N, CA and C atoms as a LAMMPS dump frame, in Angstrom:
ITEM: TIMESTEP
0
ITEM: NUMBER OF ATOMS
330
ITEM: BOX BOUNDS ff ff ff
-5.0000000000000000e+02 5.0000000000000000e+02
-5.0000000000000000e+02 5.0000000000000000e+02
-5.0000000000000000e+02 5.0000000000000000e+02
ITEM: ATOMS id mol type element x y z
1 1 1 N 0.745 -1.011 0.257
2 1 2 C -0.136 -0.127 0.166
3 1 3 C 1.051 1.455 -0.078
4 2 1 N 0.39 2.53 -0.673
5 2 2 C 1.072 3.883 -0.578
6 2 3 C 0.493 4.133 0.589
7 3 1 N 1.766 4.923 1.019
8 3 2 C 1.825 5.691 2.339
9 3 3 C 2.717 7.335 2.612
10 4 1 N 1.649 7.911 2.544
11 4 2 C 1.982 9.336 2.821
12 4 3 C 2.058 9.656 4.252
13 5 1 N 1.848 11.263 4.681
14 5 2 C 2.064 11.963 5.714
15 5 3 C 1.487 13.779 4.77
16 6 1 N 0.185 13.627 5.831
17 6 2 C -0.283 14.719 6.378
18 6 3 C 0.976 16.28 5.79
19 7 1 N 1.941 16.068 6.627
20 7 2 C 2.581 17.285 6.883
21 7 3 C 4.317 16.75 6.81
22 8 1 N 5.565 17.629 6.446
23 8 2 C 6.902 16.937 7.195
24 8 3 C 6.675 16.685 8.458
25 9 1 N 6.271 17.423 9.53
26 9 2 C 7.031 16.885 11
27 9 3 C 6.427 15.553 10.725
28 10 1 N 5.415 14.953 10.686
29 10 2 C 4.718 13.966 10.995
30 10 3 C 5.798 12.895 10.181
31 11 1 N 6.23 12.971 8.874
32 11 2 C 6.869 12.354 7.981
33 11 3 C 8.444 12.245 8.236
34 12 1 N 8.761 13.483 8.968
35 12 2 C 10.088 13.421 9.579
36 12 3 C 10.161 12.324 10.943
37 13 1 N 9.081 12.488 11.9
38 13 2 C 8.785 11.737 13.035
39 13 3 C 8.884 10.302 12.814
40 14 1 N 8.377 9.96 11.315
41 14 2 C 7.934 8.375 10.901
42 14 3 C 9.584 8.193 10.156
43 15 1 N 10.443 8.896 9.996
44 15 2 C 10.814 8.381 8.81
45 15 3 C 12.272 7.678 8.852
46 16 1 N 12.587 7.19 10.611
47 16 2 C 13.16 6.282 11.108
48 16 3 C 13.283 5.853 12.631
49 17 1 N 13.362 4.751 12.474
50 17 2 C 13.327 4.53 14.433
51 17 3 C 13.929 4.806 14.945
52 18 1 N 14.98 5.684 14.137
53 18 2 C 16.041 6.502 15.817
54 18 3 C 14.792 7.387 15.887
55 19 1 N 14.496 7.982 14.065
56 19 2 C 13.374 9.656 14.809
57 19 3 C 12.331 9.021 15.734
58 20 1 N 11.679 7.966 15.422
59 20 2 C 10.678 7.772 16.75
60 20 3 C 11.015 7.06 17.561
61 21 1 N 11.882 6.952 18.202
62 21 2 C 12.364 6.398 19.429
63 21 3 C 12.664 8.084 19.961
64 22 1 N 13.218 9.168 19.082
65 22 2 C 13.302 10.114 19.799
66 22 3 C 11.917 11.012 20.394
67 23 1 N 11.122 10.35 19.225
68 23 2 C 9.845 11.758 19.904
69 23 3 C 9.081 11.028 20.588
70 24 1 N 9.033 9.311 20.584
71 24 2 C 7.914 8.33 21.096
72 24 3 C 8.467 7.594 22.311
73 25 1 N 9.49 7.483 22.114
74 25 2 C 10.252 6.436 23.196
75 25 3 C 10.406 4.904 22.505
76 26 1 N 11.434 4.231 23.276
77 26 2 C 11.613 2.475 22.444
78 26 3 C 10.633 1.97 22.329
79 27 1 N 9.775 1.875 23.197
80 27 2 C 8.982 0.841 23.227
81 27 3 C 7.727 1.225 21.98
82 28 1 N 7.27 2.34 21.873
83 28 2 C 6.298 3.055 21.071
84 28 3 C 6.739 3.217 20.089
85 29 1 N 8.221 3.36 19.706
86 29 2 C 8.517 3.483 18.235
87 29 3 C 9.079 2.109 17.398
88 30 1 N 9.314 1.159 18.438
89 30 2 C 8.97 0.083 18.069
90 30 3 C 7.483 -0.446 17.14
91 31 1 N 6.709 -0.338 18.289
92 31 2 C 5.243 -0.422 17.844
93 31 3 C 4.838 0.024 16.42
94 32 1 N 4.948 1.641 16.295
95 32 2 C 5.039 2.597 15.597
96 32 3 C 5.352 2.033 13.942
97 33 1 N 6.773 1.606 14.081
98 33 2 C 7.518 1.132 13.251
99 33 3 C 6.857 -0.164 12.597
100 34 1 N 6.213 -1.086 13.685
101 34 2 C 5.613 -2.505 13.223
102 34 3 C 4.382 -1.874 12.157
103 35 1 N 3.368 -0.974 12.748
104 35 2 C 2.275 -0.214 12.259
105 35 3 C 2.732 0.319 10.536
106 36 1 N 3.6 1.11 10.647
107 36 2 C 4.021 1.367 9.518
108 36 3 C 4.453 0.685 8.074
109 37 1 N 5.338 -0.743 9.005
110 37 2 C 5.391 -1.916 7.721
111 37 3 C 4.085 -2.51 7.487
112 38 1 N 2.906 -2.459 8.508
113 38 2 C 2.176 -3.541 8.406
114 38 3 C 1.792 -3.052 6.943
115 39 1 N 1.235 -1.658 7.053
116 39 2 C 0.782 -0.768 5.871
117 39 3 C 1.609 -0.767 4.442
118 40 1 N 3.007 -0.656 4.6
119 40 2 C 3.359 -0.857 3.431
120 40 3 C 3.394 -2.083 2.463
121 41 1 N 3.167 -2.687 3.635
122 41 2 C 3.204 -4.478 2.857
123 41 3 C 1.934 -4.931 2.667
124 42 1 N 0.958 -4.008 3.251
125 42 2 C -0.156 -4.913 2.843
126 42 3 C -1.03 -4.198 1.52
127 43 1 N -1.45 -4.918 0.451
128 43 2 C -2.133 -4.345 -0.589
129 43 3 C -3.152 -3.992 -0.248
130 44 1 N -4.266 -3.737 0.15
131 44 2 C -5.155 -2.989 0.835
132 44 3 C -5.548 -2.946 1.719
133 45 1 N -6.197 -2.251 2.36
134 45 2 C -6.256 -1.793 3.839
135 45 3 C -7.345 -2.805 4.683
136 46 1 N -8.186 -3.471 3.51
137 46 2 C -8.728 -4.871 4.304
138 46 3 C -7.672 -5.907 4.545
139 47 1 N -6.741 -5.882 4.328
140 47 2 C -5.067 -7.036 4.61
141 47 3 C -5.149 -6.806 6.227
142 48 1 N -5.563 -5.488 7.107
143 48 2 C -5.363 -4.952 8.133
144 48 3 C -6.193 -5.203 8.954
145 49 1 N -7.313 -5.41 8.38
146 49 2 C -8.881 -5.82 9.611
147 49 3 C -8.468 -6.386 10.496
148 50 1 N -8.073 -7.335 10.453
149 50 2 C -8.013 -8.523 11.364
150 50 3 C -6.853 -8.32 11.865
151 51 1 N -5.71 -7.924 11.178
152 51 2 C -4.36 -8.201 11.655
153 51 3 C -3.763 -7.064 13.108
154 52 1 N -2.963 -7.449 13.887
155 52 2 C -2.649 -7.29 15.236
156 52 3 C -2.491 -5.536 15.322
157 53 1 N -3.052 -5.024 15.991
158 53 2 C -2.791 -3.619 16.483
159 53 3 C -4.2 -2.867 16.22
160 54 1 N -5.415 -3.242 16.165
161 54 2 C -6.54 -3.037 16.423
162 54 3 C -6.963 -2.124 15.92
163 55 1 N -6.398 -2.165 14.095
164 55 2 C -7.431 -1.134 13.205
165 55 3 C -8.71 -1.296 12.79
166 56 1 N -9.439 -0.21 13.195
167 56 2 C -10.898 -0.151 13.458
168 56 3 C -11.242 1.545 12.708
169 57 1 N -11.993 1.784 12.023
170 57 2 C -12.679 3.086 11.906
171 57 3 C -13.344 3.772 13.15
172 58 1 N -13.213 5.099 12.92
173 58 2 C -13.188 5.337 13.827
174 58 3 C -14.983 6.253 13.54
175 59 1 N -15.582 6.95 14.721
176 59 2 C -16.966 7.312 14.537
177 59 3 C -17.057 8.989 15.225
178 60 1 N -18.164 9.786 14.892
179 60 2 C -18.372 10.999 15.174
180 60 3 C -17.397 12.04 14.838
181 61 1 N -16.788 13.016 15.349
182 61 2 C -15.989 13.866 14.626
183 61 3 C -14.608 13.268 14.039
184 62 1 N -14.72 11.975 14.339
185 62 2 C -13.09 11.09 13.742
186 62 3 C -13.957 10.233 12.216
187 63 1 N -14.648 10.782 11.668
188 63 2 C -15.934 9.432 10.759
189 63 3 C -14.255 9.961 9.681
190 64 1 N -14.241 8.893 8.715
191 64 2 C -13.707 8.786 7.883
192 64 3 C -12.1 8.511 8.02
193 65 1 N -11.617 8.295 9.614
194 65 2 C -10.605 8.239 9.931
195 65 3 C -10.435 6.499 10.493
196 66 1 N -8.655 6.248 10.573
197 66 2 C -9.014 4.298 10.775
198 66 3 C -7.669 5.142 11.847
199 67 1 N -8.091 3.678 12.926
200 67 2 C -7.081 3.992 14.295
201 67 3 C -6.408 2.807 14.357
202 68 1 N -5.057 2.453 14.949
203 68 2 C -4.299 1.415 15.222
204 68 3 C -3.712 2.128 16.207
205 69 1 N -3.712 0.979 17.383
206 69 2 C -2.827 1.246 18.515
207 69 3 C -1.764 0.916 18.075
208 70 1 N -0.801 1.666 18.954
209 70 2 C 0.873 2.052 19.058
210 70 3 C 0.958 1.77 20.717
211 71 1 N 0.611 1.516 21.097
212 71 2 C 0.734 1.774 22.8
213 71 3 C 0.053 2.238 23.82
214 72 1 N -0.597 1.398 25.046
215 72 2 C -1.52 1.939 25.853
216 72 3 C -2.767 2.31 24.996
217 73 1 N -2.482 3.913 25.249
218 73 2 C -4.007 5.082 24.826
219 73 3 C -3.507 5.728 23.864
220 74 1 N -2.015 5.192 23.051
221 74 2 C -1.787 5.814 22.182
222 74 3 C -2.003 5.256 20.714
223 75 1 N -2.128 5.865 19.722
224 75 2 C -2.976 5.5 18.131
225 75 3 C -2.225 5.98 16.998
226 76 1 N -2.074 5.349 16.118
227 76 2 C -1.843 5.949 14.648
228 76 3 C -2.856 6.153 14.072
229 77 1 N -3.49 7.017 13.585
230 77 2 C -4.495 8.096 12.846
231 77 3 C -4.331 7.954 11.172
232 78 1 N -4.828 7.136 9.93
233 78 2 C -4.403 7.443 9.132
234 78 3 C -5.831 7.557 8.284
235 79 1 N -5.959 7.81 6.925
236 79 2 C -7.139 8.262 6.124
237 79 3 C -6.657 7.459 4.958
238 80 1 N -7.783 7.42 4.01
239 80 2 C -7.515 7.112 3.126
240 80 3 C -6.668 7.876 2.071
241 81 1 N -6.111 7.965 1.339
242 81 2 C -5.794 9.061 0.766
243 81 3 C -6.784 9.313 -0.965
244 82 1 N -7.287 8.323 -1.162
245 82 2 C -8.41 8.921 -2.424
246 82 3 C -9.381 9.611 -2.391
247 83 1 N -9.782 10.408 -3.105
248 83 2 C -10.754 11.527 -2.993
249 83 3 C -11.534 11.815 -3.709
250 84 1 N -13.088 11.354 -3.635
251 84 2 C -13.517 10.754 -2.083
252 84 3 C -13.4 9.454 -2.049
253 85 1 N -13.16 8.827 -0.885
254 85 2 C -12.715 7.557 0.092
255 85 3 C -13.932 7.08 -0.675
256 86 1 N -12.731 5.396 -1.281
257 86 2 C -14.35 4.323 -1.531
258 86 3 C -15.068 4.222 -0.276
259 87 1 N -16.164 4.322 -0.515
260 87 2 C -17.071 3.551 0.403
261 87 3 C -18.367 2.508 0.064
262 88 1 N -18.936 2.047 1.148
263 88 2 C -19.504 0.698 1.03
264 88 3 C -21.057 1.846 1.079
265 89 1 N -22.543 0.862 0.635
266 89 2 C -23.798 1.691 0.787
267 89 3 C -24.083 1.954 1.717
268 90 1 N -23.542 1.669 3.366
269 90 2 C -23.954 2.051 4.082
270 90 3 C -23.353 2.881 4.699
271 91 1 N -22.209 3.836 4.132
272 91 2 C -21.672 4.766 4.108
273 91 3 C -20.357 4.279 5.134
274 92 1 N -19.725 3.377 5.498
275 92 2 C -18.583 3.111 6.117
276 92 3 C -17.417 3.301 5.179
277 93 1 N -16.46 3.239 5.121
278 93 2 C -15.116 2.82 4.398
279 93 3 C -14.961 1.164 3.537
280 94 1 N -15.134 1.85 2.236
281 94 2 C -14.672 0.324 1.707
282 94 3 C -13.037 -0.136 1.83
283 95 1 N -12.731 -1.085 2.885
284 95 2 C -11.184 -1.229 3.226
285 95 3 C -10.781 -1.819 1.869
286 96 1 N -11.213 -2.53 1.411
287 96 2 C -10.722 -3.631 0.378
288 96 3 C -10.42 -2.666 -1.201
289 97 1 N -11.257 -1.419 -1.252
290 97 2 C -10.628 -0.855 -2.62
291 97 3 C -9.577 0.725 -2.182
292 98 1 N -9.105 0.077 -1.031
293 98 2 C -8.687 1.971 -0.327
294 98 3 C -6.629 1.185 -0.527
295 99 1 N -6.108 1.269 -1.109
296 99 2 C -4.631 0.892 -1.484
297 99 3 C -4.287 2.072 -1.545
298 100 1 N -4.578 3.507 -0.841
299 100 2 C -3.107 4.184 -0.315
300 100 3 C -3.991 5.464 0.756
301 101 1 N -2.971 5.584 1.683
302 101 2 C -3.43 5.964 3.013
303 101 3 C -2.523 7.288 3.016
304 102 1 N -3.151 7.964 4.13
305 102 2 C -2.164 9.23 4.314
306 102 3 C -2.072 9.359 5.998
307 103 1 N -0.818 9.247 6.703
308 103 2 C -0.794 9.115 8.199
309 103 3 C -1.214 10.81 8.428
310 104 1 N -1.767 11.024 9.471
311 104 2 C -2.318 12.188 10.072
312 104 3 C -2.289 12.727 11.505
313 105 1 N -1.564 11.452 12.123
314 105 2 C -1.007 12.003 13.477
315 105 3 C -0.974 10.462 14.236
316 106 1 N 0.111 10.614 14.992
317 106 2 C -0.387 9.696 16.43
318 106 3 C -0.486 10.76 18.216
319 107 1 N -1.477 9.827 18.095
320 107 2 C -2.075 10.807 19.932
321 107 3 C -3.126 9.737 20.294
322 108 1 N -3.475 10.452 21.671
323 108 2 C -3.983 9.725 22.431
324 108 3 C -5.336 10.7 22.88
325 109 1 N -6.116 10.188 22.289
326 109 2 C -7.886 10.956 21.504
327 109 3 C -8.593 10.285 22.831
328 110 1 N -8.453 9.863 23.621
329 110 2 C -9.1 9.285 25.042
330 110 3 C -9.298 10.46 25.974
């Protein structure tokens, strides 16, 4: 899958394991690195639905975003890069047709 970043700061923070360790600490950096590798290895988002990381769609003010756990309460937030994003008739995202994503942020939104 193609992975892009919302801005240069996020891209820099995720550019190497060293940059991730500096920003997020050792444990969260290792998990974030794994999540990014999962994204790059996937053909489409459906490949990750049941993969480690609790990948799931968000709702309400975060509708259209997808979350993956990167440790305790921290999440990697991505969105489909396609505009408009592929959707199902029920309005949810069509994970099988999402082949490019943009990393929005890493956050504790709880």
